[in-house]
Backbone as CSV, one residue per row, in Angstrom:
resi,resn,N_x,N_y,N_z,CA_x,CA_y,CA_z,C_x,C_y,C_z
1,UNK,-113.258,235.182,-81.051,-114.015,235.987,-80.361,-113.634,237.144,-80.056
2,UNK,-112.158,237.075,-79.538,-111.476,238.245,-79.228,-111.003,238.775,-80.059
3,UNK,-110.682,238.136,-81.021,-109.888,238.820,-82.115,-111.149,239.995,-82.751
4,UNK,-112.425,239.157,-82.585,-113.672,240.193,-83.455,-113.777,241.570,-82.722
5,UNK,-113.909,241.095,-81.356,-114.374,242.365,-80.248,-113.100,243.287,-80.681
6,UNK,-112.077,242.673,-80.584,-110.958,244.174,-81.217,-111.171,244.602,-82.175
7,UNK,-111.359,243.763,-83.608,-111.624,244.507,-84.759,-112.712,245.366,-84.444
8,UNK,-113.761,245.202,-83.600,-114.941,245.791,-83.553,-114.701,247.123,-82.842
9,UNK,-113.590,247.368,-81.882,-113.037,248.365,-80.722,-112.229,249.208,-81.801
10,UNK,-111.568,248.637,-82.412,-110.444,249.810,-83.688,-111.306,250.370,-84.343
11,UNK,-112.618,249.600,-85.126,-113.306,250.226,-86.176,-114.079,251.297,-85.274
12,UNK,-114.431,251.286,-84.052,-115.262,252.005,-83.566,-114.516,253.406,-83.184
13,UNK,-113.406,253.146,-83.114,-112.106,254.219,-82.969,-112.151,255.183,-84.060
14,UNK,-112.199,254.494,-84.805,-112.039,255.308,-86.402,-113.604,256.154,-86.774
15,UNK,-114.627,255.335,-86.176,-115.911,256.063,-86.391,-116.260,257.246,-85.466
16,UNK,-115.925,257.090,-84.492,-115.964,258.239,-83.250,-115.062,259.356,-84.319
17,UNK,-114.180,259.113,-84.537,-113.135,260.288,-84.734,-113.527,260.926,-85.803
18,UNK,-113.910,259.872,-86.839,-114.186,260.457,-88.322,-115.240,260.383,-88.857
19,UNK,-116.353,259.697,-88.117,-117.802,259.581,-88.809,-118.866,260.555,-88.210
20,UNK,-118.322,261.449,-87.779,-119.171,262.287,-87.182,-120.450,262.883,-87.666
21,UNK,-121.430,262.965,-87.065,-122.596,263.519,-87.773,-123.027,265.214,-86.903
22,UNK,-123.567,265.909,-87.509,-123.842,267.414,-86.794,-124.990,267.375,-85.932
23,UNK,-124.638,267.513,-84.499,-125.759,267.419,-83.915,-125.388,268.537,-82.785
24,UNK,-126.615,268.849,-81.560,-126.431,270.037,-80.895,-125.345,269.912,-79.796
25,UNK,-124.541,268.564,-79.660,-123.271,268.258,-79.050,-122.549,266.870,-79.318
26,UNK,-121.036,267.240,-79.013,-120.558,265.953,-79.389,-119.373,265.140,-77.914
27,UNK,-119.412,264.086,-78.107,-118.235,263.487,-77.154,-116.987,264.463,-76.857
28,UNK,-117.041,265.339,-75.842,-115.468,265.451,-75.452,-114.218,265.290,-75.785
29,UNK,-114.219,263.947,-75.208,-113.074,262.847,-75.291,-113.739,261.700,-76.255
30,UNK,-112.676,261.375,-77.220,-112.955,260.108,-78.196,-111.839,258.927,-78.380
31,UNK,-111.848,257.789,-78.383,-111.004,256.830,-78.491,-110.023,257.313,-79.607
32,UNK,-108.863,256.921,-79.112,-107.835,257.134,-79.863,-106.891,258.731,-79.801
33,UNK,-107.198,259.491,-78.945,-107.065,260.722,-78.506,-106.192,260.703,-77.522
34,UNK,-104.921,261.564,-77.211,-104.056,261.257,-76.024,-104.892,261.472,-74.696
35,UNK,-106.260,262.047,-74.653,-107.312,262.373,-73.378,-107.496,260.960,-73.269
36,UNK,-108.025,260.480,-74.236,-108.646,258.966,-73.829,-107.940,258.115,-73.235
37,UNK,-106.433,258.098,-73.516,-105.395,257.216,-73.189,-104.931,257.239,-71.938
38,UNK,-105.288,258.472,-71.308,-105.161,258.634,-69.768,-105.969,258.312,-69.239
39,UNK,-107.200,257.919,-69.308,-107.998,257.315,-68.688,-107.381,255.521,-68.115
40,UNK,-107.790,255.296,-66.681,-107.105,254.121,-66.252,-108.477,253.326,-65.737
41,UNK,-109.837,253.494,-66.086,-110.425,252.648,-65.926,-111.899,252.954,-66.783
42,UNK,-112.620,251.960,-66.998,-113.591,251.968,-67.652,-114.899,252.977,-66.825
43,UNK,-114.790,253.074,-65.552,-115.681,254.167,-64.981,-115.442,255.718,-65.469
44,UNK,-114.141,255.746,-65.557,-113.528,257.135,-66.211,-114.114,257.533,-67.293
45,UNK,-114.165,256.306,-68.499,-114.295,256.356,-69.803,-115.907,256.721,-69.743
46,UNK,-116.756,255.927,-69.370,-118.294,256.018,-69.171,-118.587,257.105,-68.517
47,UNK,-117.839,257.972,-67.138,-118.126,259.296,-67.047,-118.191,260.317,-67.929
48,UNK,-116.886,260.106,-68.694,-116.534,261.319,-70.025,-117.337,261.343,-71.210
49,UNK,-118.585,260.506,-71.025,-119.454,260.091,-72.246,-120.820,260.515,-71.777
50,UNK,-120.780,260.850,-70.441,-122.549,261.491,-70.426,-122.836,262.568,-70.983
51,UNK,-124.047,262.730,-71.633,-124.593,263.922,-72.277,-125.049,264.631,-70.963
52,UNK,-124.289,266.063,-71.094,-124.845,266.984,-69.993,-126.546,266.849,-69.863
53,UNK,-127.315,266.905,-68.852,-128.645,267.150,-68.945,-129.478,268.203,-69.436
54,UNK,-128.902,269.311,-69.397,-129.040,270.425,-69.918,-128.935,270.337,-71.546
55,UNK,-127.941,269.476,-72.281,-128.326,269.241,-73.412,-129.403,267.747,-73.787
56,UNK,-129.541,267.094,-72.573,-130.147,265.678,-73.425,-131.386,266.044,-73.368
57,UNK,-132.020,267.083,-72.548,-133.619,267.037,-72.518,-133.943,267.660,-73.954
58,UNK,-133.014,268.437,-74.963,-133.379,269.118,-76.042,-132.941,268.112,-77.127
59,UNK,-132.542,267.132,-76.879,-132.184,266.188,-78.137,-133.354,265.350,-78.746
60,UNK,-133.536,265.822,-80.134,-134.346,264.633,-80.803,-133.919,263.511,-80.747
61,UNK,-135.031,262.586,-81.241,-134.901,261.193,-81.596,-133.687,261.028,-82.334
62,UNK,-133.827,261.601,-83.534,-132.369,261.708,-84.362,-131.286,261.728,-83.859
63,UNK,-131.115,262.352,-83.225,-130.113,263.233,-82.491,-129.538,262.207,-81.651
64,UNK,-130.423,261.479,-81.013,-130.411,260.457,-79.925,-129.667,259.470,-80.595
65,UNK,-130.319,259.187,-81.519,-129.882,257.334,-82.307,-128.221,257.706,-82.964
66,UNK,-128.365,259.028,-83.493,-126.684,259.011,-83.854,-125.681,259.571,-82.757
67,UNK,-126.093,259.937,-81.944,-125.325,259.660,-80.769,-124.990,258.465,-79.878
68,UNK,-125.895,257.560,-79.989,-126.244,256.282,-79.321,-124.924,255.519,-80.320
69,UNK,-125.118,255.470,-81.726,-124.689,254.790,-82.471,-123.003,255.182,-82.430
70,UNK,-122.899,256.186,-82.297,-121.516,256.755,-81.984,-120.838,256.967,-80.770
71,UNK,-121.593,256.482,-79.660,-121.294,256.125,-78.191,-119.607,255.481,-78.127
72,UNK,-118.870,256.144,-77.580,-117.408,255.626,-77.550,-117.165,253.805,-77.225
73,UNK,-118.150,253.810,-76.250,-118.186,252.230,-75.525,-119.163,251.631,-75.856
74,UNK,-119.868,251.534,-76.999,-121.054,250.975,-77.651,-120.811,249.483,-78.230
75,UNK,-119.167,249.537,-78.140,-118.909,248.145,-78.660,-118.633,247.143,-77.064
76,UNK,-118.861,247.601,-75.803,-119.109,246.874,-74.958,-120.579,245.580,-75.424
77,UNK,-121.365,246.116,-75.666,-122.559,245.412,-76.154,-122.135,244.026,-76.665
78,UNK,-120.523,244.047,-77.479,-120.406,242.471,-78.016,-119.315,242.093,-77.053
79,UNK,-118.929,242.629,-76.168,-117.880,242.201,-75.339,-118.333,240.896,-74.447
80,UNK,-119.293,240.833,-74.702,-119.784,239.627,-73.842,-120.637,238.478,-74.692
81,UNK,-120.516,237.266,-74.002,-121.124,236.168,-75.002,-122.187,236.313,-74.478
82,UNK,-122.773,236.730,-73.374,-124.623,236.825,-73.290,-124.520,238.608,-73.611
83,UNK,-125.712,238.512,-74.723,-125.614,239.773,-75.260,-126.274,240.733,-74.124
84,UNK,-127.293,240.040,-73.564,-128.232,240.702,-72.676,-127.282,241.431,-71.628
85,UNK,-126.279,240.885,-71.202,-125.402,241.467,-70.386,-124.803,242.669,-71.047
86,UNK,-124.575,242.819,-72.116,-123.641,243.718,-72.973,-124.759,244.705,-73.104
87,UNK,-126.481,244.702,-73.459,-127.084,245.450,-73.811,-127.200,246.112,-72.133
88,UNK,-127.627,245.693,-70.974,-127.650,246.232,-70.052,-126.524,246.754,-69.499
89,UNK,-125.566,246.584,-69.569,-124.079,247.478,-69.405,-124.441,248.875,-69.999
90,UNK,-124.827,248.935,-71.525,-125.445,249.936,-72.345,-126.102,250.703,-71.829
91,UNK,-127.083,250.267,-71.114,-128.150,250.774,-70.757,-128.201,251.539,-69.022
92,UNK,-127.376,250.879,-68.839,-126.805,251.347,-67.208,-125.955,252.272,-67.336
93,UNK,-124.794,252.015,-68.190,-123.639,253.276,-68.260,-123.965,254.558,-68.810
94,UNK,-125.319,254.357,-70.159,-125.019,255.651,-70.880,-126.466,256.493,-70.545
95,UNK,-126.493,257.648,-70.617,-127.698,258.348,-70.080,-128.485,258.464,-71.522
96,UNK,-127.748,258.576,-72.463,-128.336,259.146,-73.855,-129.297,257.938,-74.503
97,UNK,-128.857,256.616,-74.287,-129.546,255.503,-74.595,-130.856,255.584,-73.875
98,UNK,-130.566,255.719,-72.844,-131.559,255.857,-71.605,-132.481,256.503,-71.951
99,UNK,-132.262,257.956,-72.808,-133.104,258.998,-73.013,-133.628,258.676,-73.986
100,UNK,-133.163,257.909,-75.454,-133.527,257.375,-76.249,-134.670,256.492,-76.094
101,UNK,-134.517,255.716,-75.091,-135.277,254.775,-75.162,-136.765,255.307,-74.376
102,UNK,-136.797,256.534,-74.080,-137.996,256.880,-73.473,-138.922,257.900,-74.397
103,UNK,-138.318,257.766,-75.602,-139.135,258.352,-76.989,-139.803,257.448,-77.610
104,UNK,-141.012,257.762,-77.568,-142.145,257.167,-78.209,-141.690,256.701,-79.642
105,UNK,-141.233,257.640,-80.387,-141.057,257.087,-81.883,-139.578,256.342,-82.225
106,UNK,-138.981,255.944,-81.005,-137.513,255.035,-81.325,-137.538,254.038,-82.092
107,UNK,-139.026,253.117,-81.769,-138.982,251.985,-82.677,-138.991,252.171,-84.241
108,UNK,-139.874,253.337,-84.384,-140.165,253.777,-85.759,-138.857,254.351,-86.789
109,UNK,-138.097,255.182,-85.537,-136.823,255.512,-86.128,-135.736,254.559,-86.353
110,UNK,-135.490,253.664,-85.549,-134.776,252.341,-86.027,-135.323,251.854,-86.892
111,UNK,-136.346,251.081,-87.257,-136.529,250.605,-88.062,-136.746,250.984,-89.411
112,UNK,-136.838,252.612,-89.659,-136.611,253.067,-90.860,-135.067,253.042,-91.356
113,UNK,-134.072,253.478,-90.084,-132.991,253.240,-90.275,-132.420,251.930,-90.439
114,UNK,-132.740,251.273,-89.731,-132.329,249.672,-90.159,-132.613,249.188,-91.521
115,UNK,-133.989,249.354,-91.910,-134.109,249.140,-93.482,-133.737,249.740,-94.608
116,UNK,-133.404,250.965,-94.460,-132.523,251.740,-95.379,-130.940,251.359,-95.212
117,UNK,-130.702,250.700,-94.262,-128.925,250.454,-94.052,-129.036,248.994,-94.835
118,UNK,-129.888,248.063,-94.826,-129.826,246.674,-95.480,-129.914,246.668,-96.719
119,UNK,-130.456,247.886,-97.519,-130.775,248.027,-99.031,-129.526,248.104,-99.469
120,UNK,-128.754,248.552,-98.748,-126.994,248.381,-99.443,-125.837,247.482,-99.125
121,UNK,-126.550,246.461,-98.997,-125.451,245.037,-98.855,-124.318,245.057,-99.712
122,UNK,-124.620,245.540,-101.092,-123.836,245.957,-101.894,-122.201,246.455,-101.795
123,UNK,-122.559,247.252,-100.618,-121.203,248.001,-100.313,-120.329,247.086,-99.693
124,UNK,-120.446,245.647,-99.769,-119.857,244.582,-99.328,-118.956,244.159,-100.448
125,UNK,-119.436,244.337,-101.382,-118.728,243.996,-102.855,-117.495,244.771,-103.049
126,UNK,-116.437,244.439,-103.811,-115.064,244.473,-103.764,-115.119,246.159,-104.220
127,UNK,-115.701,247.376,-104.619,-115.366,248.168,-105.014,-115.313,249.028,-103.784
128,UNK,-115.808,248.660,-102.379,-115.612,249.588,-101.450,-114.592,249.194,-100.704
129,UNK,-114.120,250.433,-99.702,-112.795,250.145,-98.740,-113.326,249.508,-97.896
130,UNK,-112.346,248.797,-97.013,-112.368,248.015,-95.902,-113.031,248.909,-94.565
131,UNK,-112.508,250.302,-94.842,-113.197,251.063,-93.840,-115.057,251.335,-93.947
132,UNK,-115.399,251.101,-95.150,-116.582,251.382,-95.693,-117.619,249.874,-95.151
133,UNK,-116.730,248.855,-95.531,-117.159,247.693,-95.062,-117.362,247.098,-93.639
134,UNK,-116.081,247.877,-92.836,-116.243,247.598,-91.428,-117.243,248.182,-90.502
135,UNK,-117.613,249.505,-91.254,-118.454,250.289,-90.848,-119.943,249.797,-90.971
136,UNK,-120.027,249.372,-92.378,-121.376,248.756,-92.582,-121.881,247.124,-91.831
137,UNK,-120.781,246.812,-91.532,-120.847,245.364,-90.854,-121.321,245.763,-89.093
138,UNK,-120.651,246.775,-88.540,-121.099,247.045,-87.358,-121.949,247.905,-86.932
139,UNK,-122.375,248.582,-87.988,-123.611,249.329,-87.890,-125.041,248.446,-87.910
140,UNK,-124.931,247.606,-88.774,-126.158,246.750,-89.061,-126.277,245.777,-88.021
141,UNK,-125.426,245.436,-87.197,-125.157,244.351,-86.285,-125.778,245.241,-85.063
142,UNK,-125.466,246.406,-85.018,-125.849,247.194,-83.299,-127.255,247.443,-83.826
143,UNK,-127.639,247.829,-84.948,-128.848,248.294,-84.995,-129.647,247.051,-84.832
144,UNK,-129.661,245.992,-84.770,-130.377,244.754,-84.817,-130.324,244.385,-83.261
145,UNK,-129.609,244.363,-82.313,-129.672,244.395,-81.048,-130.605,245.608,-80.636
146,UNK,-130.357,246.561,-81.071,-131.098,247.804,-80.598,-132.938,247.957,-80.931
147,UNK,-132.729,246.916,-81.875,-134.331,246.900,-82.186,-134.706,245.577,-81.523
148,UNK,-134.260,244.658,-81.231,-134.475,243.614,-80.130,-135.148,244.580,-78.834
149,UNK,-134.270,245.305,-78.618,-134.443,246.115,-76.895,-135.886,246.558,-76.856
150,UNK,-136.128,247.319,-78.271,-137.462,247.982,-78.127,-138.551,247.733,-77.843
151,UNK,-138.555,245.928,-78.278,-139.379,245.278,-78.121,-139.643,245.271,-76.457
152,UNK,-138.666,245.231,-75.668,-138.956,244.574,-74.192,-138.730,246.213,-73.477
153,UNK,-138.106,247.326,-74.208,-137.812,248.508,-73.658,-139.133,249.405,-73.598
154,UNK,-139.815,249.436,-74.511,-140.880,250.083,-74.902,-142.216,249.364,-74.914
155,UNK,-142.318,248.382,-74.905,-143.853,247.364,-74.323,-144.439,247.534,-75.855
156,UNK,-143.796,247.190,-76.528,-144.002,247.370,-78.294,-145.626,246.217,-78.574
157,UNK,-146.473,246.743,-78.818,-147.577,245.778,-79.110,-147.275,244.519,-80.346
158,UNK,-148.046,243.932,-80.250,-147.620,242.708,-81.436,-147.567,243.090,-82.606
159,UNK,-148.381,243.955,-83.382,-148.223,244.579,-84.623,-146.784,244.987,-84.904
160,UNK,-146.181,246.040,-83.831,-145.031,246.631,-83.978,-143.655,245.796,-83.970
161,UNK,-143.838,244.483,-83.057,-142.960,243.819,-82.673,-142.933,242.965,-84.134
162,UNK,-144.274,242.450,-84.800,-144.109,241.851,-85.955,-143.065,242.612,-86.943
163,UNK,-143.818,244.075,-86.813,-142.836,245.118,-88.112,-141.484,245.263,-87.808
164,UNK,-140.988,244.940,-86.400,-139.399,244.720,-86.178,-139.116,243.465,-86.539
165,UNK,-139.523,242.104,-86.490,-139.282,240.780,-86.866,-139.203,240.800,-88.382
166,UNK,-140.215,241.677,-89.176,-139.961,241.664,-90.616,-138.941,242.510,-91.031
167,UNK,-138.277,243.310,-90.483,-137.161,243.982,-90.702,-135.895,243.072,-90.383
168,UNK,-135.792,242.259,-89.316,-135.039,241.687,-88.751,-134.447,240.146,-90.039
169,UNK,-135.767,239.870,-90.362,-135.664,238.801,-91.639,-135.083,239.060,-92.600
170,UNK,-135.371,240.809,-93.242,-134.798,240.980,-94.389,-133.337,241.130,-94.204
171,UNK,-133.029,241.437,-92.960,-131.501,241.631,-92.610,-130.782,240.364,-92.946
172,UNK,-131.373,239.540,-92.144,-130.962,238.004,-92.244,-130.749,237.713,-93.258
173,UNK,-131.671,237.888,-94.544,-131.418,237.233,-95.948,-130.077,238.145,-96.540
174,UNK,-130.000,239.387,-95.825,-128.684,240.053,-96.763,-127.759,239.172,-95.948
175,UNK,-127.513,239.183,-94.704,-126.455,238.573,-94.221,-126.207,237.171,-94.876
176,UNK,-126.820,236.477,-95.224,-127.056,235.219,-95.338,-126.037,235.490,-97.070
177,UNK,-126.187,236.083,-97.577,-125.781,236.251,-98.967,-124.397,236.770,-98.905
178,UNK,-123.964,237.398,-97.370,-122.453,237.836,-97.263,-122.240,237.381,-95.910
179,UNK,-122.111,235.763,-96.016,-122.024,235.388,-94.862,-120.717,235.338,-94.627
180,UNK,-119.826,235.236,-95.540,-118.212,235.350,-94.791,-117.866,236.703,-94.046
181,UNK,-118.922,237.889,-94.359,-118.510,238.894,-93.498,-119.217,238.813,-92.117
182,UNK,-120.136,238.186,-91.869,-120.697,238.226,-90.549,-120.862,236.756,-90.066
183,UNK,-119.764,236.298,-89.997,-119.640,234.974,-89.137,-119.510,235.696,-87.572
184,UNK,-119.439,234.871,-86.737,-119.384,235.197,-85.010,-120.087,236.373,-84.972
185,UNK,-119.793,237.426,-83.985,-120.781,238.267,-83.760,-121.998,238.802,-84.689
186,UNK,-121.342,239.174,-86.013,-122.171,239.642,-86.989,-123.504,238.848,-87.046
187,UNK,-123.401,237.474,-87.133,-124.440,236.571,-87.232,-125.572,236.614,-86.289
188,UNK,-124.864,236.434,-85.041,-125.564,236.008,-83.545,-125.873,237.329,-83.168
189,UNK,-125.999,238.632,-83.796,-127.027,239.408,-83.472,-128.364,239.422,-83.783
190,UNK,-128.263,238.993,-85.502,-129.783,238.746,-85.622,-130.290,237.640,-84.965
191,UNK,-129.771,236.394,-84.836,-130.540,235.435,-84.080,-131.108,235.562,-83.091
192,UNK,-129.916,236.300,-82.080,-130.290,236.927,-81.102,-131.246,238.025,-80.764
193,UNK,-131.752,238.784,-82.069,-132.494,239.636,-81.926,-133.929,239.027,-82.385
194,UNK,-133.856,238.196,-83.385,-135.048,237.363,-83.508,-135.826,236.586,-82.694
195,UNK,-134.588,235.921,-81.775,-135.362,234.888,-80.947,-136.302,235.800,-79.901
196,UNK,-135.329,236.709,-79.314,-135.861,237.486,-78.380,-137.312,238.714,-78.618
197,UNK,-137.312,238.623,-79.722,-138.496,239.869,-80.443,-139.517,238.336,-80.453
198,UNK,-139.738,237.266,-81.027,-140.199,236.178,-81.222,-141.050,235.548,-79.846
199,UNK,-140.069,235.422,-78.671,-140.293,235.471,-77.492,-141.318,236.902,-76.738
200,UNK,-141.428,237.797,-77.466,-142.524,238.352,-76.914,-143.545,238.370,-77.604
201,UNK,-143.557,237.871,-79.027,-144.707,237.971,-79.621,-145.390,236.737,-79.180
202,UNK,-144.915,235.471,-79.303,-145.141,234.613,-78.801,-144.456,233.141,-77.933
203,UNK,-144.215,233.493,-76.678,-143.242,232.710,-76.071,-143.129,231.000,-76.283
204,UNK,-144.722,230.652,-76.479,-144.593,229.120,-77.037,-143.869,228.524,-78.027
205,UNK,-143.583,229.988,-78.920,-142.920,229.585,-80.510,-141.591,229.320,-80.327
206,UNK,-141.192,229.304,-79.394,-139.624,228.855,-79.122,-139.577,227.642,-78.155
207,UNK,-140.521,227.029,-77.396,-140.487,226.089,-76.485,-139.626,224.787,-76.982
208,UNK,-139.853,224.915,-78.401,-138.928,223.797,-78.847,-137.413,223.930,-79.211
209,UNK,-136.799,224.768,-78.719,-135.494,225.277,-79.079,-134.473,224.334,-78.299
210,UNK,-133.568,223.622,-78.738,-132.736,222.908,-77.933,-131.805,223.939,-77.023
211,UNK,-130.974,223.512,-76.207,-130.069,224.689,-75.421,-130.979,225.426,-74.597
212,UNK,-132.174,224.566,-74.409,-133.373,226.182,-73.443,-132.883,226.166,-72.052
213,UNK,-132.266,225.243,-71.695,-132.094,225.347,-70.316,-130.727,226.191,-69.750
214,UNK,-129.643,226.093,-70.854,-128.925,227.470,-70.546,-129.162,228.254,-71.477
215,UNK,-130.255,228.625,-72.248,-130.695,230.008,-72.791,-129.522,230.347,-73.809
216,UNK,-128.586,229.539,-74.200,-127.495,229.839,-75.262,-128.346,230.455,-76.355
217,UNK,-129.270,230.285,-77.011,-129.910,230.931,-78.187,-130.510,232.309,-77.590
218,UNK,-131.304,232.389,-76.983,-132.400,233.645,-76.104,-130.957,234.463,-75.824
219,UNK,-130.061,234.402,-75.273,-129.095,235.198,-74.685,-128.021,235.602,-75.226
220,UNK,-127.489,234.764,-76.338,-126.513,235.079,-77.264,-126.567,234.843,-78.601
221,UNK,-127.539,234.057,-78.693,-127.869,234.093,-80.644,-126.795,232.833,-81.042
222,UNK,-126.383,232.128,-79.967,-125.418,230.810,-80.585,-126.253,229.822,-80.602
223,UNK,-126.568,229.467,-81.749,-127.439,228.538,-82.622,-126.960,227.538,-83.275
224,UNK,-127.456,226.261,-83.068,-126.758,225.211,-83.927,-127.697,224.875,-85.212
225,UNK,-128.126,224.206,-85.958,-128.074,223.890,-87.073,-129.609,223.797,-86.796
226,UNK,-130.034,222.502,-85.890,-131.850,222.352,-85.550,-132.417,223.834,-84.967
227,UNK,-131.506,224.178,-83.903,-132.021,225.680,-83.420,-132.301,227.017,-84.294
228,UNK,-131.491,226.988,-85.523,-131.783,227.868,-86.813,-132.725,227.841,-87.600
229,UNK,-132.920,226.628,-87.733,-133.944,225.877,-88.640,-135.383,226.139,-87.955
230,UNK,-135.479,226.057,-86.473,-136.751,226.142,-85.879,-136.685,228.006,-85.791
231,UNK,-136.045,228.848,-85.576,-135.985,230.232,-85.877,-136.736,230.720,-86.900
232,UNK,-136.052,230.097,-88.182,-136.262,230.273,-89.279,-137.756,230.238,-89.921
233,UNK,-138.062,228.849,-89.279,-139.766,228.710,-89.497,-140.428,229.203,-88.802
234,UNK,-140.323,229.836,-87.452,-141.075,230.611,-86.784,-141.175,232.265,-87.508
235,UNK,-139.726,232.254,-87.389,-139.705,234.111,-87.984,-140.539,234.121,-89.035
236,UNK,-140.707,232.944,-90.277,-141.436,233.491,-91.479,-143.081,233.088,-91.430
237,UNK,-143.368,231.923,-90.369,-144.579,231.894,-90.001,-145.029,233.352,-89.325
238,UNK,-144.344,233.749,-88.587,-145.139,235.443,-87.855,-145.261,236.686,-88.886
239,UNK,-144.112,236.528,-89.743,-144.715,237.584,-90.214,-145.401,237.687,-91.833
240,UNK,-146.050,236.677,-91.851,-147.294,236.372,-93.004,-147.952,237.354,-92.919
């Protein structure tokens, strides 16, 4: 787990420096730079990443999604075994993600982006570079946990929740074909997201999940064979 998190951190350092999109604003200090190395605490890093209020109110949903996916500390989502804790830290720390989830069209935008992303699983085939593969793995997994939070944060109705679940099932099927690339956090992000979306659609559907007392599945996506079978069965039932 720790090695995978370190990999994610290193990948995101590269993405922030080299994977910039054109927006009205960009992070003034980025991982890997001398200025970033001078920070003495996580609080200093967080403070440096806040979008000025005068800019924040002018950003479109598209721009906020771009900035959120490139948020220098977004890998914190995967720094906790309990993904709820990781997501809560992200929302507590970053004003950009809070502004994004105030947008009524956030669900549609993320569903569209995620659906487009999972159409290109072939990027994991031999011809792609390690950088391209790594960026794809991280982006897909991040989009899954962000989609999950749409259901809770925006009070999505049942049909919208099913649309999100349908997209997550498609992503799950793609990950199964490339399972060696998605071991650990990369696979758990999909399981975690599906369980939480299912819970919002119909809580009783997951009552039979094992490990319920510790909530290992719902909070972390850690599912044994029995739990995964139940999650799969319910997922396909709900998206019919």
